[in-house]
C-alpha positions in Angstrom: 3.1 28.3 5.1 2.7 28.1 1.3 5.7 28.6 -0.9 5.5 28.2 -4.7 8.8 28.1 -6.7 9.8 27.9 -10.4 12.2 25.4 -11.7 13.9 25.6 -15.1 12.7 23.3 -17.9 16.1 21.5 -18.1 15.4 19.9 -14.7 12.3 18.1 -16.0 12.8 14.3 -16.0 12.0 13.8 -19.7 14.6 16.5 -20.6 17.4 15.2 -18.3 20.7 13.8 -19.5 21.2 11.4 -16.5 19.8 7.8 -16.8 16.3 7.6 -15.4 15.5 4.6 -13.3 12.1 3.4 -11.9 10.6 0.2 -10.6 7.3 -1.4 -9.9 6.9 -4.3 -7.5 3.8 -6.3 -8.6 0.8 -7.2 -6.5 2.3 -10.7 -5.8 5.7 -9.4 -4.7 6.2 -10.2 -1.0 6.6 -6.5 -0.1 3.5 -5.5 -2.0 1.5 -8.3 -0.5 2.4 -6.9 3.0 1.3 -3.4 1.8 -2.0 -4.8 0.5 -2.8 -6.7 3.6 -1.9 -3.9 6.0 -4.0 -1.4 4.3 -6.9 -3.8 4.0 -6.7 -4.5 7.7 -6.9 -0.7 8.4 -9.9 -0.4 6.2 -11.6 -3.4 7.8 -11.1 -1.9 11.3 -12.4 1.5 10.1 -15.5 -0.1 8.8 -16.1 -2.1 11.9 -15.7 0.9 14.1 -18.0 3.0 12.0 -20.7 0.3 11.7 -20.7 -0.4 15.5 -19.7 2.9 17.1 -20.3 5.5 14.3 -16.7 6.7 14.5 -13.2 5.4 13.8 -11.0 4.7 16.7 -7.2 4.9 16.9 -5.2 2.3 15.1 -2.1 1.8 12.9 -1.5 -1.7 11.5 1.5 -0.9 9.3 4.2 -3.3 10.5 3.2 -6.5 8.6 5.8 -9.1 7.6 5.7 -12.1 5.3 8.3 -14.7 6.2 9.3 -16.9 3.3 8.9 -20.6 3.4 10.8 -23.5 1.8 9.7 -25.2 -1.4 11.0 -27.6 -4.1 9.3 -26.8 -7.4 9.8 -29.0 -10.4 8.3 -29.2 -13.9 4.6 -30.2 -13.5 4.5 -29.6 -9.8 6.7 -29.8 -6.7 6.5 -29.8 -3.0 6.0 -27.1 -0.3 8.4 -28.2 2.5 7.7 -25.3 5.0 4.8 -22.9 4.6 5.1 -19.1 4.5 4.2 -17.2 7.6 2.3 -13.9 7.6 2.3 -11.6 10.7 0.3 -8.3 11.0 1.7 -6.0 13.7 0.4 -2.7 15.0 -1.8 -0.9 17.4 -5.6 -0.7 17.6 -8.3 0.1 20.2 -9.6 -3.3 21.5 -12.3 -2.3 23.9 -14.7 0.6 24.3 -16.5 1.8 27.5 -19.9 2.8 26.3 -22.6 4.6 28.4 -26.0 3.0 28.4 -28.3 5.3 30.3 -27.1 5.4 33.9 -24.8 2.4 33.4 -21.6 1.8 31.5 -20.8 -1.3 29.4 -17.5 -2.6 28.2 -17.6 -3.6 24.6 -14.9 -5.6 22.9 -13.7 -5.2 19.3 -12.6 -8.5 17.6 -9.4 -7.1 16.3 -7.7 -10.5 16.0 -10.6 -12.0 14.0 -10.8 -8.9 11.7 -7.1 -9.0 11.0 -6.9 -12.7 10.4 -9.9 -12.8 8.1 -8.6 -9.9 6.2 -5.3 -11.5 5.6 -7.0 -14.6 4.1 -9.3 -12.5 1.9 -6.5 -10.4 0.5 -4.2 -13.3 -0.3 -7.1 -15.2 -1.8 -7.8 -12.3 -4.1 -4.1 -12.0 -5.2 -2.9 -15.5 -5.8 -4.5 -18.2 -8.1 -2.2 -21.0 -7.0 -1.6 -20.4 -3.3 -3.5 -22.9 -1.1 -4.4 -20.9 2.1 -4.7 -24.1 4.1 -1.4 -25.7 3.2 1.0 -23.0 1.8 0.8 -20.2 4.4 0.1 -19.6 8.2 -1.5 -16.4 9.5 -0.8 -14.6 12.8 -1.3 -11.2 14.4 0.3 -9.0 17.1 -1.9 -6.0 17.4 -1.9 -4.2 20.8 -3.6 -1.0 22.2 -2.0 2.3 21.4 -0.2 4.7 23.7 -2.1 7.3 25.6 -0.5 10.4 24.0 -1.2 9.3 20.4 -4.7 8.1 21.1 -5.3 11.4 22.8 -4.3 13.4 19.7 -6.5 11.0 17.7 -9.5 11.5 19.9 -9.4 15.2 19.2 -9.7 14.4 15.5 -12.4 11.8 15.1 -15.5 13.8 14.5 -16.2 14.5 10.9 -17.1 18.1 11.6 -13.7 18.7 13.3 -10.3 19.4 11.6 -8.1 16.5 12.4 -4.8 17.1 14.3 -1.6 15.7 12.9 -0.4 12.6 14.8 3.2 13.2 13.9 5.8 15.7 12.6 6.3 14.2 9.2 6.2 14.9 5.5 4.5 13.7 2.3 5.7 14.1 -1.3 4.0 13.9 -4.7 4.7 14.8 -8.3 3.0 14.8 -11.7 3.0 13.6 -14.4 4.4 10.2 -14.8 7.4 10.0 -17.2 7.4 7.6 -20.1 9.6 5.2 -18.1 7.2 5.4 -15.2 4.2 4.8 -17.3 5.6 1.6 -18.8 6.8 0.3 -15.5 3.3 0.7 -13.9 1.3 -0.4 -16.9 3.5 -3.4 -17.7 3.0 -4.9 -14.3 -0.7 -4.2 -14.4 -0.9 -6.0 -17.8 1.0 -9.0 -16.7 -1.1 -9.4 -13.6 -4.4 -8.7 -15.3 -7.0 -11.5 -15.3 -7.1 -11.5 -19.1 -3.3 -12.0 -19.4 -3.3 -14.7 -16.7 -6.0 -16.6 -18.5 -3.9 -16.5 -21.6 -0.5 -17.1 -19.9 -1.4 -19.6 -17.1 2.3 -20.3 -16.4 2.8 -16.7 -15.2 2.7 -16.1 -11.4 1.7 -12.9 -9.6 5.1 -12.1 -8.1 6.3 -9.7 -10.8 8.9 -7.0 -10.7 9.4 -4.5 -13.5 12.6 -2.4 -13.6 12.9 0.3 -16.3 16.0 2.4 -17.3 16.0 5.2 -19.8 19.0 6.8 -21.5 17.9 9.3 -24.1 15.2 7.7 -26.2 16.2 4.2 -25.4 14.1 2.4 -22.7 15.2 -0.9 -21.3 12.7 -3.1 -19.4 13.7 -6.0 -17.2 10.9 -8.2 -15.9 11.3 -10.7 -13.1 8.3 -13.0 -13.2 7.7 -16.1 -11.0 6.5 -18.9 -13.2 4.0 -21.6 -12.0 5.4 -25.1 -12.2 2.2 -27.1 -12.5 1.5 -25.5 -15.9 5.1 -26.0 -17.2 6.3 -29.5 -18.2 9.8 -28.7 -19.6 12.2 -25.9 -20.5 10.6 -25.3 -23.9 7.3 -24.5 -22.3 9.0 -22.3 -19.8 10.7 -20.3 -22.5 7.4 -20.1 -24.4 5.7 -18.5 -21.4 8.5 -16.0 -20.7 8.4 -15.0 -24.4 4.7 -14.5 -24.1 5.4 -12.0 -21.3 8.1 -10.2 -23.3 5.9 -9.9 -26.4 3.0 -8.5 -24.4 5.2 -5.9 -22.8 6.7 -4.8 -26.1 3.2 -4.5 -27.6 2.1 -2.4 -24.7 5.1 -0.1 -25.1 4.2 0.6 -28.8 0.8 1.7 -27.6 1.7 4.0 -24.6 5.3 5.2 -25.4 5.5 4.8 -29.2 8.3 7.4 -29.7 10.7 5.4 -27.5 13.1 2.7 -28.6 12.1 -0.1 -26.2 13.7 -3.4 -25.4 12.5 -6.0 -22.9 14.1 -9.0 -21.1 12.4 -11.5 -18.9 14.0 -13.6 -16.1 17.6 -12.7 -17.1 19.2 -14.7 -14.3 17.9 -18.0 -15.8 20.5 -20.6 -16.9 18.5 -22.8 -19.1 21.2 -25.5 -19.7 21.3 -26.2 -16.0 17.6 -25.8 -15.5 18.3 -22.9 -13.1 15.1 -21.0 -13.7 12.5 -18.9 -11.9 10.1 -21.7 -11.2 7.6 -21.7 -8.3 4.7 -23.7 -7.1 2.5 -20.9 -5.8 3.5 -18.0 -8.1 5.5 -16.1 -5.5 9.1 -16.1 -4.5 7.9 -16.0 -0.8 7.4 -19.8 -1.0 11.2 -20.3 -0.9 13.2 -17.8 1.1 12.1 -14.3 -0.1 10.5 -12.2 2.6 8.3 -9.1 2.6 7.7 -6.1 4.7 5.4 -3.0 4.7 7.0 0.1 3.2 9.9 -1.6 1.4 8.2 -1.5 -2.0 6.2 1.0 -4.0 5.4 4.5 -2.9 1.8 5.6 -2.7 1.9 6.4 -6.5 2.6 2.8 -7.3 6.3 3.2 -8.1 9.8 3.3 -6.7 11.4 6.5 -8.2 15.0 7.3 -7.2 15.2 10.1 -9.8 12.2 11.9 -8.2 11.4 13.6 -4.9 10.3 10.7 -2.8 9.3 9.9 0.8 10.3 6.6 2.5 7.2 6.6 4.6 5.2 3.4 4.8 1.7 4.5 3.8 -0.2 1.3 4.0 -1.9 0.3 7.3 -1.8 3.8 8.8 -5.1 5.2 9.9 -6.8 7.6 7.4 -8.0 10.1 10.1 -4.9 11.9 11.3 -1.8 10.0 10.3 0.0 12.5 8.1 2.5 9.8 7.0 -0.4 8.5 5.0 -2.7 11.5 4.3 0.0 13.9 3.2 1.7 11.5 0.8 -1.7 10.8 -0.9 -2.7 14.5 -0.8 0.6 15.7 -2.2 0.3 13.3 -5.1 -3.3 14.3 -5.7 -2.5 18.0 -5.5 0.4 17.7 -8.0 -1.8 15.8 -10.4 -4.6 18.3 -10.3 -2.3 21.3 -10.7 -0.7 19.6 -13.8 -4.2 18.8 -15.2 -5.5 22.3 -14.7 -2.3 23.7 -16.3 -3.5 22.3 -19.6 -0.1 22.0 -21.1 1.4 25.1 -19.5 3.0 23.0 -16.7 5.6 20.5 -17.6 6.1 19.1 -14.1 4.7 19.8 -10.6 6.3 18.7 -7.3 4.6 19.0 -3.9 6.1 18.6 -0.4 3.9 18.8 2.7 5.3 19.0 6.2 3.2 18.5 9.3 3.8 19.3 12.9 2.3 17.0 15.6 -0.9 18.4 17.1 -1.3 21.0 14.3 -4.5 20.9 12.1 -3.8 18.8 9.0 -5.5 21.5 6.9 -2.6 23.8 7.9 0.7 22.2 7.0 3.8 23.6 8.7 5.4 23.8 5.2 3.5 23.5 1.9 6.2 23.7 -0.8 5.1 23.5 -4.5 7.7 23.6 -7.3 6.5 24.1 -10.9 8.3 23.7 -14.2 6.5 25.9 -16.7 6.4 25.1 -20.5 8.4 27.4 -22.8 7.1 31.0 -22.9 4.5 30.6 -20.1 4.0 33.4 -17.6 4.8 31.9 -14.2 2.3 34.0 -12.3 -0.6 32.4 -14.3 0.4 28.8 -13.2 1.3 30.0 -9.7 -2.3 31.1 -9.3 -3.5 27.6 -10.4 -1.2 25.9 -7.9 -2.4 28.2 -5.0 -6.0 27.5 -5.8 -5.6 23.8 -6.0 -3.6 23.6 -2.8 -6.2 25.6 -0.9 -9.0 23.4 -2.3 -7.3 20.1 -1.6 -6.2 21.0 1.9 -9.7 22.2 3.0 -11.5 20.4 5.8 -14.2 19.2 3.4 -11.8 17.8 0.9 -9.6 16.0 3.5 -12.7 14.4 5.0 -13.7 13.2 1.5 -10.2 11.9 1.1 -10.7 10.0 4.3 -13.8 8.4 3.0 -12.1 7.3 -0.2 -9.2 5.8 1.7 -11.6 3.8 3.9 -13.5 2.6 0.8 -10.2 1.6 -0.9 -10.7 4.1 -3.7 -7.3 5.7 -3.5 -4.1 4.2 -4.8 -1.7 3.5 -1.9 0.8 1.1 -3.3 
């Protein structure tokens, strides 16, 4: 059921009187690491299934956990006392009974090998200063799925069929990003870019950006794990944190120039007592901080308590019929396309999609779209845009294309 509603302009985030808050957990944050690994494991399983069986089999590997270790960093180096521990948990088809002429043959899928290799590949791509042999241990606990859920999945695997929803669940999306959201997302991306890391070697990958906006004033607080081997004393530490602060402020003048922006980095530091955010590996997970899938960024890359938001853990879920994944991505993409086609006539668009287990995912139980029109815009004109985009993006062809992009890693999921 499609329902399109109008919301008054005063409810738009940028016009609101209440303080706006948003957050971005960077790629090296323990929660984001779990998201990245879980989704990479799902994609790796999909690719193996497709290459060897020409279809994707049932799986969900969305329960990863990163258990923090114990470390003693110090200027110029330090010691890892107990390594981190990474565990991927979930369900996946391990064996296939294949017909070979008049005989049947049982073929095994190396789920453990795929998951363990993927963990190593992802962490290697994230961290510059994490030794995979000494600083972390890898493990897995992935078992076969239940009969009822694999049954629903098996009705959905052929590309020419409409997938059936695996759950009664919902997905949420909105567009566009507010100024506060833009700077939260882009500041983290800047700090963790290869270019910035080359310039600021003392900066680790575990970065969190919190942004608050009241009126035109935007306050940014950055928590950045610093890497001990590049830092010989407190002065060097301060120099590196100032480098981060200056880079964020320069970025703000480029992307939100009309805002009055301030930035602080590692505000919990007590320099006189050398109580600072110093790490050996570039992540707080080396010494007590833990991570889990779904505790960090939503599928649009942010944590946004001032927006409609789902708590669904998107990463690691299968891209065929798991609506907890598909509907959150689809809702975001629909809202962005509606806003884009509005060409200034739409101030904000919010989309909520509700599924029902066993129902075709092309036919949501509820499809709720809320539009905030610009001043003096006829609502019926933008309502038509919303209806057309929704129909297009929930078509069988478009959802199958979305599946392919998810498997290829071409959609933002954290």
